[in-house]
C-alpha positions as CSV (number, residue, x, y, z in Angstrom):
1,M,-3.1,15.0,-13.2
2,L,-6.6,13.6,-13.4
3,K,-9.5,14.8,-11.8
4,K,-11.7,12.5,-10.2
5,V,-15.1,13.3,-8.3
6,I,-14.6,11.8,-4.9
7,S,-17.5,10.3,-3.0
8,I,-17.8,8.3,0.3
9,I,-18.5,4.7,-0.3
10,S,-17.2,2.7,2.5
11,L,-15.4,2.9,6.1
12,A,-12.4,1.1,7.0
13,I,-12.2,-1.2,10.1
14,L,-9.9,0.8,12.1
15,S,-9.9,4.2,10.3
16,G,-12.8,5.3,8.1
17,S,-11.2,5.7,4.6
18,V,-12.9,7.6,2.2
19,I,-12.6,6.2,-1.5
20,A,-12.5,7.8,-4.8
21,K,-15.9,7.6,-6.9
22,N,-15.9,4.5,-9.2
23,I,-13.0,3.0,-7.8
24,P,-14.3,-0.1,-5.8
25,I,-11.5,-0.8,-3.1
26,A,-11.9,-3.6,-0.7
27,S,-12.4,-0.9,1.8
28,A,-13.4,-3.2,4.9
29,S,-9.5,-4.1,4.8
30,I,-8.0,-0.4,4.6
31,I,-6.1,0.6,7.8
32,S,-4.8,4.1,8.1
33,Q,-1.5,3.8,10.3
34,P,1.0,1.3,8.8
35,R,4.0,0.2,10.6
36,I,6.5,-2.1,9.7
37,V,6.5,-6.0,10.0
38,G,9.6,-8.5,9.2
39,G,12.0,-5.8,9.3
40,A,15.6,-5.2,11.1
41,D,17.1,-2.7,13.3
42,A,18.1,0.5,12.0
43,A,20.3,3.4,13.0
44,I,19.4,6.9,12.5
45,T,22.5,7.5,10.6
46,Q,21.3,5.0,8.2
47,T,17.9,6.9,7.4
48,P,18.9,10.6,8.7
49,W,15.8,11.8,6.7
50,Q,13.5,9.8,9.1
51,V,11.3,12.0,11.7
52,Q,8.7,10.9,14.0
53,L,5.5,13.1,14.5
54,E,4.0,13.2,17.8
55,I,0.2,14.6,17.5
56,G,-1.9,15.7,20.4
57,I,-5.7,14.9,20.2
58,D,-8.1,17.6,21.2
59,D,-10.0,17.3,24.6
60,S,-7.8,14.3,25.7
61,D,-4.4,13.3,27.0
62,M,-4.0,10.8,24.2
63,L,-1.1,11.3,21.6
64,R,-0.8,9.8,17.9
65,A,2.4,8.7,16.4
66,C,3.1,9.1,12.8
67,G,6.5,9.1,10.6
68,G,7.7,11.9,8.5
69,T,10.5,12.8,6.2
70,L,12.7,15.8,6.2
71,I,12.8,17.1,2.7
72,A,14.4,20.6,3.4
73,D,16.1,22.3,6.4
74,R,12.8,23.2,7.8
75,W,10.2,21.3,6.1
76,V,8.8,17.8,6.5
77,I,6.3,15.8,4.5
78,T,3.9,13.2,5.9
79,A,0.3,11.8,5.3
80,A,-2.6,14.3,5.5
81,H,-4.7,11.6,7.5
82,C,-1.9,11.8,10.3
83,V,-2.4,15.5,10.8
84,K,-6.0,16.3,9.3
85,S,-7.6,17.0,12.7
86,A,-4.6,18.6,14.4
87,K,-3.3,22.1,14.6
88,A,0.3,23.4,14.3
89,E,0.8,23.8,17.8
90,Q,-0.4,20.1,18.7
91,I,2.3,18.6,17.0
92,I,6.3,17.9,17.9
93,V,8.6,16.5,15.3
94,Y,11.4,14.5,16.6
95,S,14.6,13.8,14.5
96,G,18.3,12.4,14.8
97,N,17.5,9.3,17.0
98,S,16.8,5.8,16.2
99,T,14.6,5.4,19.5
100,H,10.9,5.8,19.7
101,F,10.3,9.0,21.1
102,M,6.8,9.0,22.2
103,S,6.0,10.1,25.8
104,S,10.0,10.5,26.2
105,A,11.9,13.5,27.8
106,K,13.6,14.2,24.6
107,K,13.1,17.8,23.1
108,G,11.4,18.1,19.8
109,N,10.7,20.6,17.2
110,S,7.8,22.6,17.1
111,V,5.7,23.3,14.1
112,R,5.2,26.8,12.4
113,Q,2.9,25.8,10.0
114,L,0.9,22.8,8.6
115,I,-0.4,22.5,5.2
116,L,-2.8,19.8,4.1
117,H,-3.2,19.1,0.4
118,P,-6.5,20.9,-0.5
119,K,-8.2,18.1,-2.5
120,Y,-7.3,15.5,0.2
121,I,-10.0,12.9,0.6
122,K,-8.8,9.9,2.1
123,P,-7.0,7.8,0.6
124,V,-6.5,10.3,-2.4
125,N,-4.0,13.1,-2.2
126,D,-3.0,11.9,1.3
127,I,0.1,14.4,1.8
128,A,0.9,17.1,4.0
129,L,3.6,19.5,4.6
130,L,5.1,20.8,8.2
131,E,7.2,24.0,8.3
132,L,9.5,23.6,11.7
133,K,10.3,26.4,13.8
134,A,13.9,25.3,13.7
135,T,16.4,23.6,11.5
136,P,16.9,19.8,13.0
137,S,20.5,19.3,14.2
138,A,22.8,16.5,13.0
139,P,22.6,13.5,12.2
140,A,19.4,14.7,10.5
141,Q,19.6,15.3,7.0
142,P,16.8,15.8,4.2
143,I,16.2,13.6,1.2
144,R,15.5,14.5,-2.5
145,L,12.1,14.3,-4.0
146,M,11.3,12.2,-6.8
147,D,10.5,13.6,-9.9
148,T,8.3,12.6,-12.9
149,A,11.5,11.3,-15.0
150,M,12.5,9.1,-12.2
151,Q,9.0,7.7,-11.6
152,V,9.0,6.6,-15.2
153,D,12.3,4.8,-14.5
154,A,10.9,3.4,-11.4
155,D,7.5,2.2,-13.0
156,F,9.8,0.4,-15.5
157,E,11.4,-1.5,-12.8
158,F,8.0,-2.3,-11.0
159,E,6.6,-3.6,-14.5
160,S,9.6,-5.8,-15.2
161,A,9.3,-7.2,-11.8
162,Q,12.7,-6.2,-10.7
163,P,13.2,-7.3,-7.0
164,E,13.9,-5.1,-3.7
165,N,14.0,-1.7,-5.2
166,L,12.2,0.1,-2.5
167,F,13.2,0.9,1.3
168,L,10.7,1.7,4.2
169,S,11.6,2.6,7.7
170,G,9.6,3.2,10.9
171,W,8.8,2.5,14.4
172,G,6.1,0.6,16.0
173,R,4.1,-2.7,15.7
174,T,5.9,-5.5,14.4
175,N,3.4,-8.3,13.9
176,A,0.7,-8.9,11.6
177,Q,-1.9,-8.8,14.4
178,S,-0.6,-5.5,15.7
179,T,0.2,-6.9,19.1
180,Q,3.9,-6.2,19.3
181,S,5.9,-3.4,18.9
182,T,9.6,-2.1,19.6
183,Q,11.3,1.2,20.7
184,T,14.0,1.0,17.8
185,L,13.7,2.1,14.4
186,Q,12.9,-0.7,11.8
187,K,13.9,-0.9,8.4
188,V,12.8,-3.2,5.3
189,I,13.1,-3.6,1.7
190,F,10.0,-4.2,-0.7
191,D,9.5,-5.2,-4.1
192,G,7.8,-2.4,-6.3
193,V,4.4,-3.6,-7.8
194,S,3.4,-2.3,-11.0
195,D,0.0,-0.1,-11.3
196,E,-1.9,-2.8,-12.9
197,Q,-0.9,-5.6,-10.5
198,C,-2.0,-3.5,-7.5
199,A,-5.3,-2.6,-8.9
200,Q,-6.1,-6.3,-9.7
201,A,-4.8,-7.1,-6.1
202,W,-7.3,-4.4,-4.6
203,G,-10.0,-4.7,-6.9
204,W,-9.7,-1.3,-8.6
205,T,-11.4,-1.0,-11.9
206,H,-9.6,2.2,-13.1
207,S,-5.8,1.6,-12.6
208,Q,-5.1,4.2,-14.8
209,A,-7.1,6.9,-12.9
210,L,-5.2,5.9,-9.8
211,A,-1.6,5.7,-11.2
212,P,-0.8,9.3,-10.4
213,Y,-1.9,8.9,-6.9
214,F,-0.3,5.8,-5.6
215,I,3.1,3.6,-5.6
216,C,2.6,0.0,-4.4
217,A,4.8,-2.5,-2.8
218,N,4.8,-5.8,-1.4
219,K,7.2,-8.5,-0.1
220,I,6.3,-12.2,1.5
221,S,6.1,-11.7,5.3
222,K,6.9,-8.2,5.1
223,G,5.2,-5.1,5.3
224,A,3.8,-1.7,6.8
225,C,1.3,-1.9,9.8
226,A,-0.5,0.2,12.2
227,G,1.5,3.4,13.2
228,D,4.1,4.3,10.7
229,S,1.9,6.5,8.5
230,G,3.3,9.3,6.8
231,G,6.8,7.5,6.7
232,P,9.3,7.5,3.9
233,L,9.5,5.1,1.0
234,V,12.8,5.5,-0.9
235,W,13.9,4.4,-4.4
236,Q,17.3,4.6,-5.7
237,D,18.2,6.4,-8.8
238,K,20.8,4.1,-10.2
239,S,22.2,6.7,-12.6
240,A,23.2,8.8,-9.4
241,A,24.2,5.7,-7.1
242,S,28.0,7.3,-7.3
243,D,26.6,10.7,-5.9
244,A,27.2,11.7,-2.3
245,D,23.5,11.1,-1.8
246,K,23.7,7.8,-3.6
247,G,20.7,8.5,-5.6
248,Y,18.4,8.0,-2.9
249,R,14.9,9.6,-3.8
250,L,11.8,10.1,-1.5
251,A,9.1,8.1,-4.0
252,G,6.3,7.6,-1.5
253,V,4.5,8.4,1.8
254,V,2.8,5.7,3.7
255,S,-0.6,5.9,3.3
256,F,-2.8,2.5,3.6
257,G,-2.7,-1.3,3.4
258,G,-4.5,-4.6,4.6
259,K,-6.4,-4.9,7.8
260,E,-3.8,-7.6,8.3
261,C,-0.3,-6.6,8.2
262,A,2.0,-8.1,5.8
263,N,-0.9,-9.4,4.0
264,N,0.8,-10.2,0.4
265,A,-2.2,-10.7,-1.0
266,L,-2.7,-6.8,-0.8
267,P,0.2,-4.6,-1.7
268,D,1.0,-1.9,0.7
269,V,0.0,1.5,-1.0
270,Y,2.0,4.9,-0.6
271,T,1.2,8.4,-1.9
272,Q,3.4,8.8,-5.2
273,V,5.4,11.9,-4.1
274,S,6.5,12.8,-7.8
275,S,2.8,13.6,-8.7
276,Y,2.8,16.3,-6.0
277,R,6.4,17.9,-6.5
278,T,4.9,21.2,-8.0
279,W,2.4,21.5,-5.1
280,I,5.1,20.8,-2.6
281,E,7.6,23.2,-4.2
282,S,4.7,25.9,-4.5
283,H,4.7,26.0,-0.8
284,I,8.4,26.0,0.0
285,T,9.7,29.5,-0.4
286,D,12.9,29.4,-2.5
287,Y,13.0,25.6,-2.2
288,Q,16.6,24.5,-3.0
289,I,17.2,20.8,-4.0
290,P,19.3,19.5,-0.9
291,E,22.8,18.2,-1.3
292,P,23.0,15.5,1.6
293,Y,25.8,13.0,2.1
294,F,24.7,9.5,2.6
295,S,27.2,6.7,3.6
296,Y,25.2,3.7,4.3
297,N,23.9,1.3,1.6
298,I,20.3,1.1,3.0
299,F,19.5,-1.8,0.6
300,D,21.8,-4.0,2.2
301,I,19.8,-5.4,5.3
302,D,20.7,-8.2,7.8
303,Y,17.4,-9.2,9.0
304,S,19.0,-11.2,12.1
305,K,19.8,-8.0,13.7
306,K,16.3,-7.1,15.1
307,T,15.6,-6.2,18.7
308,Q,13.1,-8.6,20.6
309,P,9.6,-6.9,20.3
310,T,7.4,-6.3,23.3
311,A,3.8,-7.4,23.7
312,D,1.3,-4.5,23.6
313,K,-0.8,-4.9,26.7
314,K,-3.6,-2.6,25.4
315,A,-4.0,-4.4,22.1
316,G,-6.7,-6.7,21.6
317,S,-10.5,-7.0,20.3
318,F,-12.0,-4.7,22.8
319,G,-9.5,-1.9,21.7
320,S,-10.3,-2.6,17.9
321,F,-14.2,-2.3,18.9
322,I,-13.4,1.2,20.6
323,L,-11.6,2.4,17.4
324,V,-14.3,1.1,15.2
325,I,-17.1,3.0,17.5
326,M,-15.0,6.2,17.2
327,T,-14.4,5.7,13.3
328,V,-18.3,5.4,12.8
329,L,-19.0,8.6,15.1
330,C,-16.5,10.5,13.2
331,F,-17.9,9.6,9.8
332,V,-21.3,10.7,10.8
333,R,-20.2,13.8,11.8
334,K,-18.2,14.5,8.9
335,K,-19.2,15.7,5.1
336,Y,-16.7,15.3,2.5
337,A,-16.4,17.3,-0.4
338,V,-13.7,17.7,-3.3
């Protein structure tokens, strides 16, 4: 993988993103906790790899929610920015249910070990591993990881503009302004976007340098939005479509997107899992490729099946202002190095 010297060049409006040196990203439009806009209701049996993280925040009663993916019996992959300030004992992992778990009485799984990518500087290397203390019970099942050969096939699809080849699931904000949410797991299908097109949309001048880091996806009136960071972006290996797992592969981890959700001028951006497979397997002792059975065609979605969203009474300009202030304070106090 190409090594880039990273420096701080900008702040995101809601999250304070650190950008790679010589890669001018429209950072004032970046957010760090995407969730789904324009999706449909999903059953957990359709996406049994999906998990939710409940993350405690030091010296407060506040909790933060992120998504994650079960990739082995006791291992979850998520975004580094979700857990960068947390300790393992502050994280609870929920699985096996399509209902939002935040502040619920449902029993979660404790985390034994938290591993951040050693060269994480937002948004580059935005990936982390969680080792669970216990194996999640059914219907939870792990999903296989994308490898470099599969990534070549996926990139060909993206470059040739083949539509509806990426699947995302998650909980949370369901409109562009982040003022509505749902307690029901949502799902959506995107079109993969080529590295060159994504770089042009975001104003990146070094698309080849970024290629190993990111996968980009887009769809009119659909997209990730505040709160689903760390969640799974899934691609199907067509050569394995008849296998028990239908060829479903974890291609990306939700990382960042536009300030306004489902802004189709700016594709959503995901950490490219295939580039980190060696790193992932180096931390999972005796890693075995999972052999799950998936019965559902995730690429067949009826968007008319959607729970009525509810308004978030806490959303608004004042809440956004507080987030900006907190971001600035964190930025001032932090020093970043490769």
